[in-house]
A tleap script that builds the chain and sets N, CA, C and O, in Angstrom:
source leaprc.protein.ff14SB
mol = sequence {
  NMET GLU TRP TYR TRP TRP LEU LEU ILE ILE
  ILE VAL ILE ILE GLY VAL PHE ASN HIE TYR
  GLN THR LYS TRP LYS ARG GLU ARG LEU MET
  GLU LYS TYR GLY ASP GLU SER LEU VAL ASP
  GLN LEU MET LYS GLY ILE PHE TRP GLN GLY
  GLN PRO GLU GLY GLN LEU LEU ASP SER LEU
  GLY LYS PRO LEU ASP ILE ASP GLN LYS VAL
  LEU LYS THR LYS THR LYS GLU VAL TRP LYS
  TYR ASN LYS THR GLY LYS ASN ARG TYR ALA
  LEU LYS ILE THR LEU GLU ASN GLY GLU VAL
  ILE GLY TRP ASP LYS CLYS
}
set mol.1.N position { 25.960 31.591 -1.190 }
set mol.1.CA position { 24.803 31.400 -0.462 }
set mol.1.C position { 24.766 29.925 0.699 }
set mol.1.O position { 24.985 28.716 0.618 }
set mol.2.N position { 24.272 31.094 1.939 }
set mol.2.CA position { 24.639 29.743 2.895 }
set mol.2.C position { 24.221 28.519 3.081 }
set mol.2.O position { 23.313 28.163 2.330 }
set mol.3.N position { 24.683 27.606 4.015 }
set mol.3.CA position { 24.349 25.439 4.253 }
set mol.3.C position { 22.999 26.015 3.952 }
set mol.3.O position { 22.648 26.446 2.854 }
set mol.4.N position { 22.235 25.973 5.112 }
set mol.4.CA position { 21.335 26.655 5.684 }
set mol.4.C position { 20.217 26.971 4.310 }
set mol.4.O position { 19.280 26.188 4.466 }
set mol.5.N position { 20.058 27.554 3.443 }
set mol.5.CA position { 19.277 28.076 2.397 }
set mol.5.C position { 19.055 27.053 1.210 }
set mol.5.O position { 18.249 26.671 0.362 }
set mol.6.N position { 20.114 26.902 1.647 }
set mol.6.CA position { 20.600 25.443 -0.051 }
set mol.6.C position { 19.494 24.420 0.660 }
set mol.6.O position { 18.617 24.019 -0.106 }
set mol.7.N position { 19.408 23.742 2.656 }
set mol.7.CA position { 18.698 23.466 2.643 }
set mol.7.C position { 17.355 22.635 2.644 }
set mol.7.O position { 17.026 21.451 2.571 }
set mol.8.N position { 16.661 24.051 2.783 }
set mol.8.CA position { 15.829 25.224 2.581 }
set mol.8.C position { 15.166 24.551 2.121 }
set mol.8.O position { 14.410 23.708 2.602 }
set mol.9.N position { 15.553 25.106 0.242 }
set mol.9.CA position { 14.981 24.699 -0.876 }
set mol.9.C position { 15.734 23.276 -1.125 }
set mol.9.O position { 16.004 23.230 -2.325 }
set mol.10.N position { 15.977 22.632 -0.764 }
set mol.10.CA position { 15.892 21.314 -0.585 }
set mol.10.C position { 14.490 20.776 -0.009 }
set mol.10.O position { 13.877 20.223 -0.922 }
set mol.11.N position { 13.877 20.759 1.040 }
set mol.11.CA position { 13.215 20.342 1.599 }
set mol.11.C position { 11.721 21.229 1.070 }
set mol.11.O position { 10.738 20.684 1.571 }
set mol.12.N position { 11.364 22.384 0.236 }
set mol.12.CA position { 9.944 22.822 -0.208 }
set mol.12.C position { 10.435 21.694 -1.949 }
set mol.12.O position { 9.543 21.217 -2.652 }
set mol.13.N position { 11.539 21.561 -2.185 }
set mol.13.CA position { 11.655 20.852 -3.275 }
set mol.13.C position { 10.836 19.970 -3.255 }
set mol.13.O position { 9.964 19.818 -4.111 }
set mol.14.N position { 11.060 19.056 -1.970 }
set mol.14.CA position { 10.624 17.597 -1.756 }
set mol.14.C position { 8.926 17.709 -0.834 }
set mol.14.O position { 8.094 16.893 -0.438 }
set mol.15.N position { 9.064 19.060 -0.824 }
set mol.15.CA position { 7.722 19.203 -0.394 }
set mol.15.C position { 6.091 19.539 -1.180 }
set mol.15.O position { 4.879 19.346 -1.080 }
set mol.16.N position { 7.086 20.133 -1.937 }
set mol.16.CA position { 5.986 20.180 -3.844 }
set mol.16.C position { 6.409 18.449 -4.268 }
set mol.16.O position { 5.500 17.623 -4.181 }
set mol.17.N position { 7.033 18.244 -4.467 }
set mol.17.CA position { 7.777 16.703 -5.138 }
set mol.17.C position { 6.102 16.130 -4.567 }
set mol.17.O position { 5.132 16.444 -5.258 }
set mol.18.N position { 5.954 15.524 -3.639 }
set mol.18.CA position { 5.467 14.846 -2.964 }
set mol.18.C position { 3.953 15.249 -2.138 }
set mol.18.O position { 3.554 14.617 -1.160 }
set mol.19.N position { 3.084 16.648 -2.865 }
set mol.19.CA position { 2.106 16.831 -2.477 }
set mol.19.C position { 1.452 16.719 -4.089 }
set mol.19.O position { 0.228 16.616 -4.166 }
set mol.20.N position { 2.454 16.743 -5.668 }
set mol.20.CA position { 2.094 16.197 -6.673 }
set mol.20.C position { 1.651 14.754 -6.792 }
set mol.20.O position { 0.678 14.218 -7.322 }
set mol.21.N position { 3.271 14.067 -5.747 }
set mol.21.CA position { 2.899 12.261 -6.150 }
set mol.21.C position { 1.633 11.697 -5.497 }
set mol.21.O position { 1.141 10.592 -5.726 }
set mol.22.N position { 0.927 13.160 -4.165 }
set mol.22.CA position { -0.094 12.117 -3.838 }
set mol.22.C position { -1.424 13.072 -4.695 }
set mol.22.O position { -2.499 12.784 -4.171 }
set mol.23.N position { -1.597 14.129 -5.877 }
set mol.23.CA position { -2.609 14.652 -6.109 }
set mol.23.C position { -2.450 13.479 -7.851 }
set mol.23.O position { -3.352 12.802 -8.345 }
set mol.24.N position { -1.230 13.615 -8.286 }
set mol.24.CA position { -1.453 11.569 -9.242 }
set mol.24.C position { -1.900 10.993 -8.517 }
set mol.24.O position { -3.047 11.238 -8.142 }
set mol.25.N position { -1.234 10.073 -8.064 }
set mol.25.CA position { -1.833 9.278 -7.179 }
set mol.25.C position { -3.502 8.847 -7.178 }
set mol.25.O position { -4.095 7.822 -7.515 }
set mol.26.N position { -4.105 10.658 -6.419 }
set mol.26.CA position { -6.061 9.834 -6.213 }
set mol.26.C position { -6.324 10.267 -7.675 }
set mol.26.O position { -7.492 9.958 -7.908 }
set mol.27.N position { -5.534 11.085 -9.222 }
set mol.27.CA position { -6.544 11.496 -10.235 }
set mol.27.C position { -6.470 9.844 -10.371 }
set mol.27.O position { -7.575 9.370 -10.634 }
set mol.28.N position { -5.471 8.922 -10.258 }
set mol.28.CA position { -5.242 8.009 -11.328 }
set mol.28.C position { -6.076 6.642 -10.613 }
set mol.28.O position { -6.312 5.604 -11.231 }
set mol.29.N position { -6.448 6.897 -9.203 }
set mol.29.CA position { -6.546 5.859 -8.284 }
set mol.29.C position { -8.853 6.023 -8.927 }
set mol.29.O position { -9.811 5.251 -8.915 }
set mol.30.N position { -8.588 7.619 -9.388 }
set mol.30.CA position { -10.192 7.899 -9.288 }
set mol.30.C position { -10.628 7.571 -11.185 }
set mol.30.O position { -11.576 7.032 -11.757 }
set mol.31.N position { -10.175 7.807 -11.343 }
set mol.31.CA position { -9.863 7.472 -12.981 }
set mol.31.C position { -10.467 5.833 -13.023 }
set mol.31.O position { -11.459 5.339 -13.558 }
set mol.32.N position { -9.120 5.144 -12.008 }
set mol.32.CA position { -9.477 3.350 -12.266 }
set mol.32.C position { -10.568 3.029 -11.653 }
set mol.32.O position { -10.989 1.888 -11.842 }
set mol.33.N position { -11.457 4.104 -10.594 }
set mol.33.CA position { -12.081 3.073 -9.455 }
set mol.33.C position { -13.810 4.133 -9.998 }
set mol.33.O position { -14.881 3.614 -10.312 }
set mol.34.N position { -13.501 5.636 -9.934 }
set mol.34.CA position { -14.424 6.534 -10.004 }
set mol.34.C position { -15.818 6.813 -9.360 }
set mol.34.O position { -16.884 7.368 -9.628 }
set mol.35.N position { -14.883 5.741 -7.825 }
set mol.35.CA position { -15.500 6.056 -6.431 }
set mol.35.C position { -14.925 6.762 -5.366 }
set mol.35.O position { -14.143 6.185 -4.610 }
set mol.36.N position { -15.261 8.111 -5.197 }
set mol.36.CA position { -14.488 8.982 -4.105 }
set mol.36.C position { -14.625 8.243 -2.798 }
set mol.36.O position { -13.630 7.979 -2.122 }
set mol.37.N position { -15.765 7.928 -2.459 }
set mol.37.CA position { -15.463 6.848 -1.054 }
set mol.37.C position { -14.525 5.825 -0.802 }
set mol.37.O position { -14.459 5.430 0.362 }
set mol.38.N position { -13.534 5.135 -1.934 }
set mol.38.CA position { -13.045 4.281 -2.277 }
set mol.38.C position { -12.042 4.384 -2.457 }
set mol.38.O position { -11.440 3.333 -2.237 }
set mol.39.N position { -11.201 5.483 -2.907 }
set mol.39.CA position { -10.247 6.118 -3.450 }
set mol.39.C position { -9.645 6.583 -2.221 }
set mol.39.O position { -8.515 6.294 -1.830 }
set mol.40.N position { -10.708 7.521 -1.490 }
set mol.40.CA position { -10.643 8.053 0.396 }
set mol.40.C position { -9.570 6.597 0.737 }
set mol.40.O position { -8.515 6.355 1.323 }
set mol.41.N position { -9.964 6.328 0.444 }
set mol.41.CA position { -9.306 5.003 2.322 }
set mol.41.C position { -8.866 3.866 1.529 }
set mol.41.O position { -8.813 2.778 2.102 }
set mol.42.N position { -8.489 3.956 0.097 }
set mol.42.CA position { -7.081 3.232 -0.720 }
set mol.42.C position { -5.984 4.741 0.087 }
set mol.42.O position { -5.054 4.694 0.892 }
set mol.43.N position { -6.786 6.133 -0.730 }
set mol.43.CA position { -5.164 6.874 -0.048 }
set mol.43.C position { -4.819 6.444 1.292 }
set mol.43.O position { -3.610 6.495 1.519 }
set mol.44.N position { -5.520 6.050 2.205 }
set mol.44.CA position { -5.512 6.546 3.288 }
set mol.44.C position { -5.280 4.616 4.083 }
set mol.44.O position { -5.626 4.187 5.183 }
set mol.45.N position { -4.857 4.200 3.389 }
set mol.45.CA position { -3.805 2.588 3.508 }
set mol.45.C position { -4.641 1.727 4.154 }
set mol.45.O position { -4.347 0.906 5.023 }
set mol.46.N position { -6.005 2.041 3.533 }
set mol.46.CA position { -7.428 0.854 4.294 }
set mol.46.C position { -7.245 0.216 3.888 }
set mol.46.O position { -7.073 0.249 2.669 }
set mol.47.N position { -7.090 -1.378 4.953 }
set mol.47.CA position { -7.524 -3.323 4.277 }
set mol.47.C position { -8.780 -2.626 4.825 }
set mol.47.O position { -9.195 -1.653 5.455 }
set mol.48.N position { -9.219 -4.091 3.983 }
set mol.48.CA position { -10.916 -4.711 4.127 }
set mol.48.C position { -10.287 -6.355 4.406 }
set mol.48.O position { -9.224 -6.933 4.183 }
set mol.49.N position { -11.700 -6.727 5.063 }
set mol.49.CA position { -11.485 -8.249 4.589 }
set mol.49.C position { -12.616 -8.086 2.687 }
set mol.49.O position { -12.973 -6.919 2.524 }
set mol.50.N position { -12.895 -8.669 1.973 }
set mol.50.CA position { -13.597 -9.160 0.572 }
set mol.50.C position { -12.289 -8.385 -0.280 }
set mol.50.O position { -11.879 -8.790 -1.368 }
set mol.51.N position { -11.675 -7.062 0.531 }
set mol.51.CA position { -11.108 -6.827 -0.853 }
set mol.51.C position { -10.091 -7.034 -1.567 }
set mol.51.O position { -9.033 -7.245 -0.975 }
set mol.52.N position { -10.109 -7.037 -3.213 }
set mol.52.CA position { -8.855 -7.536 -3.770 }
set mol.52.C position { -8.226 -6.933 -3.930 }
set mol.52.O position { -7.863 -5.771 -3.749 }
set mol.53.N position { -7.895 -8.345 -4.595 }
set mol.53.CA position { -5.771 -7.963 -4.175 }
set mol.53.C position { -5.032 -6.738 -5.148 }
set mol.53.O position { -3.960 -6.207 -4.854 }
set mol.54.N position { -5.992 -6.358 -6.581 }
set mol.54.CA position { -5.861 -5.071 -7.080 }
set mol.54.C position { -5.961 -3.507 -5.839 }
set mol.54.O position { -5.191 -2.575 -5.610 }
set mol.55.N position { -7.070 -3.833 -5.404 }
set mol.55.CA position { -7.402 -2.881 -4.298 }
set mol.55.C position { -6.006 -2.842 -2.513 }
set mol.55.O position { -5.456 -1.982 -1.826 }
set mol.56.N position { -6.058 -3.895 -2.559 }
set mol.56.CA position { -4.898 -4.005 -1.347 }
set mol.56.C position { -3.653 -3.080 -1.729 }
set mol.56.O position { -3.112 -2.200 -1.061 }
set mol.57.N position { -3.155 -3.903 -3.962 }
set mol.57.CA position { -2.076 -2.957 -3.972 }
set mol.57.C position { -1.752 -1.677 -3.777 }
set mol.57.O position { -0.799 -1.165 -3.188 }
set mol.58.N position { -3.017 -1.053 -4.563 }
set mol.58.CA position { -3.305 0.360 -4.765 }
set mol.58.C position { -2.943 1.376 -3.891 }
set mol.58.O position { -2.297 2.424 -3.881 }
set mol.59.N position { -4.261 -0.036 -2.433 }
set mol.59.CA position { -3.871 0.609 -0.112 }
set mol.59.C position { -2.654 0.626 0.186 }
set mol.59.O position { -2.400 1.710 0.713 }
set mol.60.N position { -1.556 -0.175 0.103 }
set mol.60.CA position { -0.171 -0.679 0.668 }
set mol.60.C position { 0.679 -0.128 -0.532 }
set mol.60.O position { 1.321 0.915 -0.405 }
set mol.61.N position { 0.674 -0.507 -1.145 }
set mol.61.CA position { 1.621 -0.626 -2.045 }
set mol.61.C position { 1.969 -1.967 -2.011 }
set mol.61.O position { 1.427 -2.802 -1.287 }
set mol.62.N position { 3.607 -2.347 -3.428 }
set mol.62.CA position { 3.948 -3.827 -2.901 }
set mol.62.C position { 4.128 -4.218 -1.333 }
set mol.62.O position { 4.367 -3.443 -0.407 }
set mol.63.N position { 3.924 -5.824 -1.278 }
set mol.63.CA position { 3.956 -6.152 -0.372 }
set mol.63.C position { 6.298 -6.916 -0.202 }
set mol.63.O position { 7.051 -7.486 -0.992 }
set mol.64.N position { 6.412 -6.514 0.948 }
set mol.64.CA position { 8.315 -7.013 0.757 }
set mol.64.C position { 8.636 -8.682 0.860 }
set mol.64.O position { 9.740 -9.228 0.866 }
set mol.65.N position { 7.226 -9.328 0.942 }
set mol.65.CA position { 7.119 -10.879 0.551 }
set mol.65.C position { 6.156 -11.417 0.684 }
set mol.65.O position { 5.376 -11.222 1.617 }
set mol.66.N position { 5.959 -12.483 -0.539 }
set mol.66.CA position { 4.410 -13.112 0.079 }
set mol.66.C position { 4.769 -14.741 -0.532 }
set mol.66.O position { 5.536 -15.185 -1.387 }
set mol.67.N position { 3.645 -15.400 0.525 }
set mol.67.CA position { 4.651 -16.726 0.887 }
set mol.67.C position { 3.105 -16.670 0.127 }
set mol.67.O position { 2.341 -15.705 0.082 }
set mol.68.N position { 2.910 -18.082 -0.471 }
set mol.68.CA position { 1.920 -18.423 -1.620 }
set mol.68.C position { 2.017 -20.456 -1.522 }
set mol.68.O position { 2.813 -21.380 -1.689 }
set mol.69.N position { 0.707 -20.206 -1.169 }
set mol.69.CA position { 0.219 -22.085 -1.572 }
set mol.69.C position { -0.821 -22.104 -2.386 }
set mol.69.O position { -1.649 -21.194 -2.347 }
set mol.70.N position { -0.918 -23.032 -3.149 }
set mol.70.CA position { -1.407 -23.614 -4.775 }
set mol.70.C position { -2.426 -24.865 -3.323 }
set mol.70.O position { -2.052 -25.569 -2.385 }
set mol.71.N position { -3.585 -24.555 -3.862 }
set mol.71.CA position { -3.868 -25.873 -3.491 }
set mol.71.C position { -4.985 -26.976 -4.521 }
set mol.71.O position { -5.084 -26.472 -5.640 }
set mol.72.N position { -5.521 -27.839 -4.445 }
set mol.72.CA position { -6.681 -28.336 -5.663 }
set mol.72.C position { -7.966 -26.936 -5.299 }
set mol.72.O position { -8.391 -26.289 -6.257 }
set mol.73.N position { -8.287 -26.730 -4.366 }
set mol.73.CA position { -9.750 -25.023 -5.037 }
set mol.73.C position { -9.283 -23.849 -4.776 }
set mol.73.O position { -10.009 -22.891 -5.041 }
set mol.74.N position { -8.038 -23.628 -4.227 }
set mol.74.CA position { -7.972 -22.308 -4.069 }
set mol.74.C position { -6.222 -22.081 -3.517 }
set mol.74.O position { -5.671 -22.837 -2.717 }
set mol.75.N position { -5.779 -21.258 -3.954 }
set mol.75.CA position { -4.361 -20.157 -4.132 }
set mol.75.C position { -4.784 -19.388 -2.824 }
set mol.75.O position { -5.560 -18.432 -2.817 }
set mol.76.N position { -4.132 -19.968 -1.644 }
set mol.76.CA position { -3.746 -19.155 -0.430 }
set mol.76.C position { -2.513 -18.342 0.082 }
set mol.76.O position { -1.571 -19.025 0.487 }
set mol.77.N position { -2.342 -16.580 0.136 }
set mol.77.CA position { -1.278 -16.540 0.320 }
set mol.77.C position { -1.254 -15.170 1.414 }
set mol.77.O position { -2.334 -14.759 1.839 }
set mol.78.N position { -0.194 -14.620 1.759 }
set mol.78.CA position { 0.058 -14.523 2.635 }
set mol.78.C position { 1.228 -13.335 2.611 }
set mol.78.O position { 2.430 -13.550 2.770 }
set mol.79.N position { 0.646 -12.101 2.389 }
set mol.79.CA position { 1.575 -11.086 1.924 }
set mol.79.C position { 2.773 -10.140 3.377 }
set mol.79.O position { 2.703 -10.507 4.550 }
set mol.80.N position { 3.058 -9.795 3.243 }
set mol.80.CA position { 4.120 -9.421 4.813 }
set mol.80.C position { 4.400 -8.104 4.326 }
set mol.80.O position { 4.705 -8.006 3.137 }
set mol.81.N position { 4.334 -6.752 5.256 }
set mol.81.CA position { 4.359 -5.401 5.522 }
set mol.81.C position { 5.456 -5.181 6.644 }
set mol.81.O position { 5.634 -6.055 7.492 }
set mol.82.N position { 6.072 -4.195 6.643 }
set mol.82.CA position { 6.862 -3.841 7.791 }
set mol.82.C position { 7.524 -4.454 8.200 }
set mol.82.O position { 7.216 -5.326 9.012 }
set mol.83.N position { 8.953 -4.176 7.696 }
set mol.83.CA position { 9.650 -5.749 8.077 }
set mol.83.C position { 10.198 -4.661 9.869 }
set mol.83.O position { 10.137 -3.496 10.261 }
set mol.84.N position { 10.813 -6.369 10.537 }
set mol.84.CA position { 10.985 -5.634 11.961 }
set mol.84.C position { 11.651 -6.759 12.159 }
set mol.84.O position { 11.717 -7.212 13.301 }
set mol.85.N position { 12.097 -7.233 11.380 }
set mol.85.CA position { 13.808 -8.037 11.844 }
set mol.85.C position { 13.750 -9.710 10.726 }
set mol.85.O position { 12.868 -10.017 9.924 }
set mol.86.N position { 14.547 -10.205 10.953 }
set mol.86.CA position { 15.354 -11.463 9.666 }
set mol.86.C position { 13.145 -12.057 10.334 }
set mol.86.O position { 12.573 -12.303 11.397 }
set mol.87.N position { 12.714 -11.976 8.544 }
set mol.87.CA position { 11.745 -12.947 8.359 }
set mol.87.C position { 10.515 -12.822 9.371 }
set mol.87.O position { 9.681 -13.708 9.556 }
set mol.88.N position { 10.542 -11.535 10.012 }
set mol.88.CA position { 9.513 -10.899 10.971 }
set mol.88.C position { 9.044 -9.649 10.222 }
set mol.88.O position { 9.668 -8.782 9.612 }
set mol.89.N position { 7.278 -9.904 10.551 }
set mol.89.CA position { 6.986 -8.807 10.153 }
set mol.89.C position { 5.778 -7.924 10.434 }
set mol.89.O position { 4.907 -8.768 10.641 }
set mol.90.N position { 5.381 -7.100 10.524 }
set mol.90.CA position { 4.537 -6.208 11.285 }
set mol.90.C position { 2.860 -5.877 10.790 }
set mol.90.O position { 2.290 -4.837 11.119 }
set mol.91.N position { 2.554 -6.385 10.394 }
set mol.91.CA position { 1.501 -6.761 9.255 }
set mol.91.C position { 1.605 -7.568 8.204 }
set mol.91.O position { 2.368 -7.599 7.239 }
set mol.92.N position { 0.433 -8.413 8.662 }
set mol.92.CA position { 0.709 -10.124 7.338 }
set mol.92.C position { -0.673 -10.109 7.386 }
set mol.92.O position { -1.528 -10.199 8.267 }
set mol.93.N position { -0.629 -9.877 5.415 }
set mol.93.CA position { -2.660 -10.288 5.568 }
set mol.93.C position { -2.173 -11.724 4.385 }
set mol.93.O position { -1.220 -12.168 3.744 }
set mol.94.N position { -3.580 -11.964 4.700 }
set mol.94.CA position { -3.487 -13.287 4.504 }
set mol.94.C position { -5.082 -13.436 3.307 }
set mol.94.O position { -6.119 -13.245 3.943 }
set mol.95.N position { -5.348 -13.782 1.538 }
set mol.95.CA position { -5.522 -13.681 0.479 }
set mol.95.C position { -5.740 -14.673 0.420 }
set mol.95.O position { -4.972 -15.529 0.859 }
set mol.96.N position { -7.448 -15.077 -0.435 }
set mol.96.CA position { -7.657 -16.422 -0.628 }
set mol.96.C position { -8.367 -16.151 -2.195 }
set mol.96.O position { -9.293 -15.346 -2.092 }
set mol.97.N position { -8.165 -16.600 -3.522 }
set mol.97.CA position { -7.900 -16.362 -4.423 }
set mol.97.C position { -8.606 -15.492 -4.535 }
set mol.97.O position { -9.819 -15.478 -4.748 }
set mol.98.N position { -7.664 -14.441 -4.354 }
set mol.98.CA position { -7.188 -12.849 -4.615 }
set mol.98.C position { -8.075 -11.466 -3.616 }
set mol.98.O position { -8.236 -10.245 -3.621 }
set mol.99.N position { -8.375 -12.456 -2.996 }
set mol.99.CA position { -9.474 -11.246 -2.125 }
set mol.99.C position { -8.726 -11.453 -0.623 }
set mol.99.O position { -7.856 -12.317 -0.513 }
set mol.100.N position { -9.098 -10.645 0.479 }
set mol.100.CA position { -8.360 -10.706 1.329 }
set mol.100.C position { -9.452 -11.563 2.842 }
set mol.100.O position { -10.469 -11.432 3.523 }
set mol.101.N position { -9.036 -11.863 2.757 }
set mol.101.CA position { -10.510 -13.063 4.444 }
set mol.101.C position { -9.226 -13.149 5.662 }
set mol.101.O position { -9.216 -14.265 6.183 }
set mol.102.N position { -8.209 -12.253 6.185 }
set mol.102.CA position { -8.118 -11.765 7.598 }
set mol.102.C position { -6.572 -11.304 7.635 }
set mol.102.O position { -5.725 -11.549 6.775 }
set mol.103.N position { -6.451 -10.787 8.489 }
set mol.103.CA position { -4.727 -10.044 9.321 }
set mol.103.C position { -4.447 -10.363 10.031 }
set mol.103.O position { -5.291 -10.757 10.836 }
set mol.104.N position { -3.591 -10.431 10.230 }
set mol.104.CA position { -2.396 -10.010 11.843 }
set mol.104.C position { -1.620 -9.324 11.596 }
set mol.104.O position { -0.851 -9.246 10.639 }
set mol.105.N position { -1.816 -8.552 12.778 }
set mol.105.CA position { -1.314 -6.982 12.528 }
set mol.105.C position { -0.985 -7.281 14.146 }
set mol.105.O position { -1.683 -7.729 15.056 }
set mol.106.N position { 0.774 -6.705 14.059 }
set mol.106.CA position { 1.501 -6.027 15.738 }
set mol.106.C position { 1.383 -5.541 16.247 }
set mol.106.O position { 2.152 -5.449 17.204 }
savepdb mol mol.pdb
quit
């Protein structure tokens, strides 16, 4: 069998795997939240002010790095995504007491 047939087979297998992985994630989120509109936003990687950290994880996944400050009355974290260089990130999302309060997107 020629090499390009093997390449085509591998591409098809990867495509089928990605399709089912997306389908399984959607099903898991529907079981968890039961809200199709919310699940659509999470599947698109959308985040918003007031979003709980669990939904942020479901939307963007685990951050590459987290800076944390524990103060008397609150906990403040900066979740970092999309590394662009040494200690540089294209997206930094700030959470206070487990809720998104803002972000810096470059």
